[in-house]
KEPA-854575 format. One record per residue (C-alpha): residue number from 1; chain; x, y, z. Coordinates in pm, whole numbers, plus 50000, padded with zeros to 5 digits. Example, Ala and Ser with C-alpha at 12.3 -4.5 7.8 and 13.67 -1.06 7.14 Angstrom:
(site 1, "A", (51230, 49550, 50780))
(site 2, "A", (51367, 49894, 50714))
END
This chain:
(site 1, "A", (48686, 49717, 47985))
(site 2, "A", (48661, 49442, 48248))
(site 3, "A", (48321, 49395, 48406))
(site 4, "A", (48315, 49592, 48729))
(site 5, "A", (48395, 49386, 49040))
(site 6, "A", (48346, 49042, 48881))
(site 7, "A", (48666, 48935, 49054))
(site 8, "A", (48575, 49071, 49396))
(site 9, "A", (48366, 48790, 49544))
(site 10, "A", (48308, 48808, 49917))
(site 11, "A", (48518, 48571, 50121))
(site 12, "A", (48309, 48307, 50293))
(site 13, "A", (48561, 48240, 50565))
(site 14, "A", (48883, 48402, 50670))
(site 15, "A", (49070, 48581, 50947))
(site 16, "A", (48921, 48892, 51100))
(site 17, "A", (49116, 49195, 51222))
(site 18, "A", (49438, 49146, 51412))
(site 19, "A", (49398, 49035, 51771))
(site 20, "A", (49386, 49322, 52017))
(site 21, "A", (49239, 49576, 51773))
(site 22, "A", (48925, 49772, 51847))
(site 23, "A", (48590, 49633, 51734))
(site 24, "A", (48256, 49799, 51682))
(site 25, "A", (47967, 49698, 51904))
(site 26, "A", (47798, 49550, 51596))
(site 27, "A", (48060, 49277, 51575))
(site 28, "A", (47980, 49159, 51925))
(site 29, "A", (47605, 49219, 51908))
(site 30, "A", (47487, 49185, 51549))
(site 31, "A", (47771, 49032, 51350))
(site 32, "A", (48008, 48743, 51391))
(site 33, "A", (48103, 48677, 51752))
(site 34, "A", (48438, 48804, 51871))
(site 35, "A", (48552, 48459, 51978))
(site 36, "A", (48474, 48308, 51637))
(site 37, "A", (48653, 48580, 51444))
(site 38, "A", (48961, 48589, 51665))
(site 39, "A", (48996, 48213, 51637))
(site 40, "A", (48981, 48252, 51257))
(site 41, "A", (48733, 47964, 51239))
(site 42, "A", (48401, 48142, 51181))
(site 43, "A", (48271, 48343, 50885))
(site 44, "A", (48391, 48698, 50844))
(site 45, "A", (48191, 48969, 51016))
(site 46, "A", (47955, 49209, 50842))
(site 47, "A", (48206, 49483, 50919))
(site 48, "A", (48473, 49301, 50720))
(site 49, "A", (48228, 49264, 50432))
(site 50, "A", (48191, 49644, 50420))
(site 51, "A", (48561, 49682, 50342))
(site 52, "A", (48537, 49430, 50058))
(site 53, "A", (48252, 49602, 49876))
(site 54, "A", (48308, 49832, 49577))
(site 55, "A", (48439, 50163, 49704))
(site 56, "A", (48139, 50356, 49572))
(site 57, "A", (47901, 50133, 49769))
(site 58, "A", (48073, 50166, 50107))
(site 59, "A", (47874, 50456, 50253))
(site 60, "A", (47533, 50321, 50150))
(site 61, "A", (47621, 49971, 50274))
(site 62, "A", (47752, 50108, 50605))
(site 63, "A", (47435, 50312, 50665))
(site 64, "A", (47217, 50016, 50569))
(site 65, "A", (47402, 49792, 50813))
(site 66, "A", (47368, 50051, 51091))
(site 67, "A", (46994, 50073, 51024))
(site 68, "A", (46959, 49696, 51013))
(site 69, "A", (47135, 49648, 51348))
(site 70, "A", (46966, 49943, 51517))
(site 71, "A", (47098, 50007, 51867))
(site 72, "A", (47320, 49703, 51835))
(site 73, "A", (47493, 49880, 51547))
(site 74, "A", (47642, 50127, 51789))
(site 75, "A", (47927, 50312, 51621))
(site 76, "A", (47881, 50162, 51272))
(site 77, "A", (47807, 50503, 51123))
(site 78, "A", (48142, 50637, 51247))
(site 79, "A", (48334, 50400, 51017))
(site 80, "A", (48525, 50606, 50760))
(site 81, "A", (48509, 50538, 50389))
(site 82, "A", (48855, 50425, 50271))
(site 83, "A", (49051, 50632, 50025))
(site 84, "A", (49122, 50471, 49687))
(site 85, "A", (49482, 50366, 49777))
(site 86, "A", (49370, 50224, 50112))
(site 87, "A", (49080, 50039, 49948))
(site 88, "A", (49315, 49887, 49691))
(site 89, "A", (49554, 49760, 49958))
(site 90, "A", (49257, 49624, 50156))
(site 91, "A", (49153, 49418, 49853))
(site 92, "A", (49504, 49272, 49837))
(site 93, "A", (49448, 49138, 50189))
(site 94, "A", (49098, 49007, 50120))
(site 95, "A", (49136, 48868, 49768))
(site 96, "A", (49508, 48813, 49700))
(site 97, "A", (49621, 48668, 50033))
(site 98, "A", (49928, 48491, 49891))
(site 99, "A", (50066, 48822, 49763))
(site 100, "A", (49985, 48988, 50096))
(site 101, "A", (50153, 48713, 50299))
(site 102, "A", (50464, 48727, 50081))
(site 103, "A", (50485, 49104, 50131))
(site 104, "A", (50455, 49077, 50510))
(site 105, "A", (50704, 48791, 50524))
(site 106, "A", (50971, 48986, 50333))
(site 107, "A", (50904, 49304, 50534))
(site 108, "A", (50955, 49119, 50863))
(site 109, "A", (51272, 48961, 50728))
(site 110, "A", (51407, 49302, 50626))
(site 111, "A", (51330, 49449, 50968))
(site 112, "A", (51504, 49154, 51133))
(site 113, "A", (51818, 49219, 50926))
(site 114, "A", (51814, 49588, 51025))
(site 115, "A", (51776, 49494, 51391))
(site 116, "A", (52068, 49251, 51363))
(site 117, "A", (52284, 49517, 51201))
(site 118, "A", (52204, 49780, 51464))
(site 119, "A", (52276, 49527, 51736))
(site 120, "A", (52616, 49444, 51591))
(site 121, "A", (52512, 49101, 51463))
(site 122, "A", (52580, 48964, 51112))
(site 123, "A", (52319, 49090, 50867))
(site 124, "A", (52249, 49074, 50494))
(site 125, "A", (52042, 49390, 50451))
(site 126, "A", (52108, 49426, 50080))
(site 127, "A", (51961, 49087, 49991))
(site 128, "A", (51663, 49136, 50224))
(site 129, "A", (51595, 49475, 50066))
(site 130, "A", (51609, 49324, 49718))
(site 131, "A", (51360, 49053, 49805))
(site 132, "A", (51130, 49303, 49978))
(site 133, "A", (51140, 49544, 49683))
(site 134, "A", (51037, 49261, 49452))
(site 135, "A", (50746, 49172, 49682))
(site 136, "A", (50636, 49538, 49697))
(site 137, "A", (50652, 49570, 49318))
(site 138, "A", (50450, 49252, 49266))
(site 139, "A", (50191, 49358, 49524))
(site 140, "A", (50170, 49706, 49370))
(site 141, "A", (50096, 49562, 49027))
(site 142, "A", (49829, 49337, 49179))
(site 143, "A", (49665, 49636, 49348))
(site 144, "A", (49679, 49827, 49017))
(site 145, "A", (49494, 49540, 48852))
(site 146, "A", (49234, 49526, 49130))
(site 147, "A", (49170, 49900, 49102))
(site 148, "A", (49144, 49887, 48723))
(site 149, "A", (48913, 49586, 48722))
(site 150, "A", (48688, 49752, 48978))
(site 151, "A", (48653, 50060, 48759))
(site 152, "A", (48861, 50288, 48984))
(site 153, "A", (49139, 50499, 48834))
(site 154, "A", (49491, 50379, 48916))
(site 155, "A", (49634, 50730, 48877))
(site 156, "A", (50005, 50805, 48940))
(site 157, "A", (49915, 50973, 49269))
(site 158, "A", (49704, 50677, 49377))
(site 159, "A", (49975, 50424, 49290))
(site 160, "A", (50243, 50630, 49467))
(site 161, "A", (50028, 50618, 49783))
(site 162, "A", (49969, 50245, 49732))
(site 163, "A", (50343, 50181, 49707))
(site 164, "A", (50416, 50384, 50022))
(site 165, "A", (50147, 50192, 50207))
(site 166, "A", (50284, 49857, 50095))
(site 167, "A", (50633, 49964, 50205))
(site 168, "A", (50490, 50053, 50550))
(site 169, "A", (50342, 49711, 50618))
(site 170, "A", (50304, 49542, 50855))
(site 171, "A", (50152, 49820, 51065))
(site 172, "A", (49939, 49854, 51377))
(site 173, "A", (49623, 49915, 51172))
(site 174, "A", (49389, 49620, 51123))
(site 175, "A", (49469, 49442, 50795))
(site 176, "A", (49191, 49474, 50540))
(site 177, "A", (49043, 49779, 50715))
(site 178, "A", (49273, 50064, 50617))
(site 179, "A", (49096, 50396, 50558))
(site 180, "A", (49393, 50606, 50451))
(site 181, "A", (49743, 50545, 50308))
(site 182, "A", (50035, 50470, 50541))
(site 183, "A", (50381, 50622, 50548))
(site 184, "A", (50703, 50418, 50583))
(site 185, "A", (50827, 50412, 50942))
(site 186, "A", (51183, 50501, 50848))
(site 187, "A", (51507, 50460, 51038))
(site 188, "A", (51380, 50596, 51370))
(site 189, "A", (51146, 50298, 51415))
(site 190, "A", (51423, 50050, 51334))
(site 191, "A", (51655, 50216, 51581))
(site 192, "A", (51384, 50197, 51844))
(site 193, "A", (51339, 49825, 51778))
(site 194, "A", (51708, 49771, 51838))
(site 195, "A", (51712, 49976, 52159))
(site 196, "A", (51948, 50240, 52021))
(site 197, "A", (51907, 50613, 52062))
(site 198, "A", (51884, 50802, 51735))
(site 199, "A", (52121, 51100, 51711))
(site 200, "A", (52179, 51344, 51426))
(site 201, "A", (52491, 51265, 51225))
(site 202, "A", (52622, 51616, 51295))
(site 203, "A", (52631, 51538, 51668))
(site 204, "A", (52831, 51218, 51640))
(site 205, "A", (53178, 51237, 51788))
(site 206, "A", (53480, 51094, 51605))
(site 207, "A", (53611, 50767, 51739))
(site 208, "A", (53863, 50836, 52013))
(site 209, "A", (54203, 50674, 52001))
(site 210, "A", (54308, 50429, 52266))
(site 211, "A", (54569, 50680, 52383))
(site 212, "A", (54290, 50925, 52467))
(site 213, "A", (54139, 50677, 52710))
(site 214, "A", (54455, 50529, 52844))
(site 215, "A", (54392, 50680, 53185))
(site 216, "A", (54054, 50519, 53224))
(site 217, "A", (53975, 50172, 53342))
(site 218, "A", (53940, 49888, 53095))
(site 219, "A", (53566, 49860, 53158))
(site 220, "A", (53509, 50230, 53090))
(site 221, "A", (53720, 50215, 52773))
(site 222, "A", (53524, 49916, 52647))
(site 223, "A", (53193, 50088, 52718))
(site 224, "A", (53306, 50401, 52536))
(site 225, "A", (53416, 50201, 52234))
(site 226, "A", (53083, 50017, 52225))
(site 227, "A", (52892, 50346, 52236))
(site 228, "A", (53102, 50492, 51958))
(site 229, "A", (53060, 50181, 51744))
(site 230, "A", (52683, 50187, 51797))
(site 231, "A", (52674, 50554, 51696))
(site 232, "A", (52878, 50479, 51384))
(site 233, "A", (52644, 50198, 51283))
(site 234, "A", (52342, 50417, 51346))
(site 235, "A", (52489, 50695, 51130))
(site 236, "A", (52562, 50453, 50847))
(site 237, "A", (52210, 50312, 50866))
(site 238, "A", (52065, 50666, 50861))
(site 239, "A", (52266, 50748, 50550))
(site 240, "A", (52144, 50431, 50380))
(site 241, "A", (51785, 50508, 50473))
(site 242, "A", (51813, 50859, 50328))
(site 243, "A", (51956, 50721, 50003))
(site 244, "A", (51682, 50458, 49983))
(site 245, "A", (51416, 50724, 50037))
(site 246, "A", (51561, 50925, 49749))
(site 247, "A", (51560, 50615, 49528))
(site 248, "A", (51195, 50548, 49614))
(site 249, "A", (51105, 50908, 49534))
(site 250, "A", (51286, 50888, 49200))
(site 251, "A", (51116, 50559, 49118))
(site 252, "A", (50772, 50701, 49204))
(site 253, "A", (50842, 51007, 48987))
(site 254, "A", (50956, 50791, 48696))
(site 255, "A", (50644, 50577, 48725))
(site 256, "A", (50425, 50888, 48733))
(site 257, "A", (50593, 51013, 48415))
(site 258, "A", (50539, 50676, 48245))
(site 259, "A", (50174, 50673, 48343))
(site 260, "A", (50126, 51028, 48215))
(site 261, "A", (50295, 50943, 47887))
(site 262, "A", (50072, 50638, 47851))
(site 263, "A", (49764, 50851, 47914))
(site 264, "A", (49878, 51099, 47648))
(site 265, "A", (49931, 50821, 47396))
(site 266, "A", (49587, 50677, 47466))
(site 267, "A", (49427, 51018, 47427))
(site 268, "A", (49616, 51076, 47102))
(site 269, "A", (49503, 50737, 46969))
(site 270, "A", (49143, 50814, 47063))
(site 271, "A", (49168, 51150, 46886))
(site 272, "A", (49309, 50987, 46573))
(site 273, "A", (49029, 50733, 46575))
(site 274, "A", (48774, 51013, 46612))
(site 275, "A", (48923, 51196, 46313))
(site 276, "A", (48906, 50878, 46107))
(site 277, "A", (48545, 50829, 46207))
(site 278, "A", (48465, 51188, 46099))
(site 279, "A", (48628, 51120, 45762))
(site 280, "A", (48431, 50797, 45719))
(site 281, "A", (48105, 50969, 45801))
(site 282, "A", (48188, 51261, 45570))
(site 283, "A", (48253, 51019, 45286))
(site 284, "A", (47928, 50837, 45361))
(site 285, "A", (47741, 51167, 45361))
(site 286, "A", (47895, 51268, 45027))
(site 287, "A", (47802, 50932, 44878))
(site 288, "A", (47444, 50963, 45003))
(site 289, "A", (47412, 51310, 44853))
(site 290, "A", (47549, 51187, 44521))
(site 291, "A", (47301, 50900, 44523))
(site 292, "A", (47020, 51147, 44593))
(site 293, "A", (47124, 51361, 44298))
(site 294, "A", (47130, 51057, 44071))
(site 295, "A", (46779, 50959, 44179))
(site 296, "A", (46648, 51311, 44117))
(site 297, "A", (46802, 51319, 43769))
(site 298, "A", (46646, 50987, 43681))
(site 299, "A", (46302, 51115, 43770))
END
């Protein structure tokens, strides 16, 4: 088994939380100054260091920091201990920045393609989705390794939450400071980005023929056609999103089954080894007894 946390060395310098996010009073009074951290030029704050520590050490380290800073620590003790999936994704940000940046880059590209599509512009959603899925898979495997090397169990449930969180990024939460898993934003958020109103597919009206609007002015007809086209695109995107969600659920289930099967095989191998050890010890015991009998006969 890998030595616990050998790979998790604290970062000497690096970016702090995203600009505009809330900070504890300790960061302005007892830790790195706000201006240094926001410029990304100074060392990371003591708050950031908390989220890089082994998960089992978080609470004790947080309380120790609050005690050290005293009144300047302010709301340090209110900081929540991250869940295992959130901690794993945090470590991706702190210790595997290239993988994190690649994930965010592909997520932004995918969202841009969705926005283009919903706005009626040319878009290659399929390719963007493929690239993003590859980035999510690579990041997920990296998080699995980080969890395993730290001594934390990368259970199927944990990895499913990790994957959902990775698919939800980027998010409004401060990178590197997640305390709980995230959920994918879904189609509603994309529609909001594009300025389109989301409507249930059952409420969408069929496209009217030109004869049905012949009595209206050209401007009104054009506006009606644009609304109907936007509704059609939104419905198609909603259908695609539902199908993708089902595919993600099936993939998560399949991975959970694989992990469970692997655990069973490992347990079976351990049991077989234990049986073999019992047999070896039984044979050794029988040999020792026989040797004892031989000695007694000789005397």
